N, C-alpha and C positions, 0 to 999 in steps of 0.2 A: 504746734504752731506757736503757741505761746513761749517756747524756749528758744526758737530760731530767731524770733524778732530781736530780743535783747542782744543775742550774739552778732547778728548782722549790724545793728546799730553801733555796737562796740567796735566792730572791725573798721567800719566807715570812720568813726571817730578818730580811732588810733592812726589810720591811714591819713587824715587831714591834719592832724596834729604834729605829724613827724615831718622835718624838713625834706625837700627833696634833694637828689644827688646833684643837681646841677643849678645851684643857687648862685645869684650874681656875686661877685667879687670885685671891689673897686681896688686898683694897684697903683694909684696915683698917676704921675704924668711922666712922659719922657720927651726928650728933645730931638728933633729931627729935621733936618732941611731948614733950619733958622726958625721953627714953629714949635711950640708946646702941644703935645696930643696927650689926651687923657687916656688911660688903658683900663678895660674891664673886662671880665670874662666869667667863665663858669667856675664854680667852686673847686671842680676836681683837676684844675690846671694852676700851676704854681705862678705867682706874681713875677719871680725872677724870669721864667721862661716867657712869660706874656710881654714883659718889659723889653726883653733882648730881641724877640722876634718882631715886635711892634715897630721898633727902629728900625729894623732891616726891610720890612715890607714897605714902610713908608718911603725909604730911601730907593726902593726898587731893587735891592740886593738878593732877592730870592725869597723863599718861604721854607717851613720847616718840611722835613720829608715825610710824606704820606698825609700832609694837610693841604686842603684846597683854600687859597686865598684870593681875595678880591680887594682892588684899591680903587676907592673912588677921589674926588677933588679934596673932600675934607675929612675923609674917613675911610676906614677899611676894616677887613675882618677875614678871620680865618676859621675853619671849622674841620672836624676829623669824627669819623664814627657814625655808626647808625643813629638816625634821628638827630644829628647834630649835638649829641650830648657833651662834646668837648669843643668849646669855642671861645674865642676872645675877640675884642673890638678895639680898634684904635679911632679917636675922633677928636677934632679939634673943638674944645669948649667954646662957647660964645664968650667974647671979650667983655 
């Protein structure tokens, strides 16, 4: 028992200290439909991909293959994969 407690504590500390696979990434802004939109998403999706498809989703030109996208009045978002591990968002920042 005395040996398992330090091992368990070390495992928990290691898991909490490591960054997750889907951390947020800020990718700047894109211009579409005369407005500027901020783009952010998970760390495992490239900024170039997110900016390209954010413009298209806002304009209503479609979405990436095998991705599910939703578009609101001032924002939109796309996701793919189990548990939404790959995702990106487009939103109009407050002026």
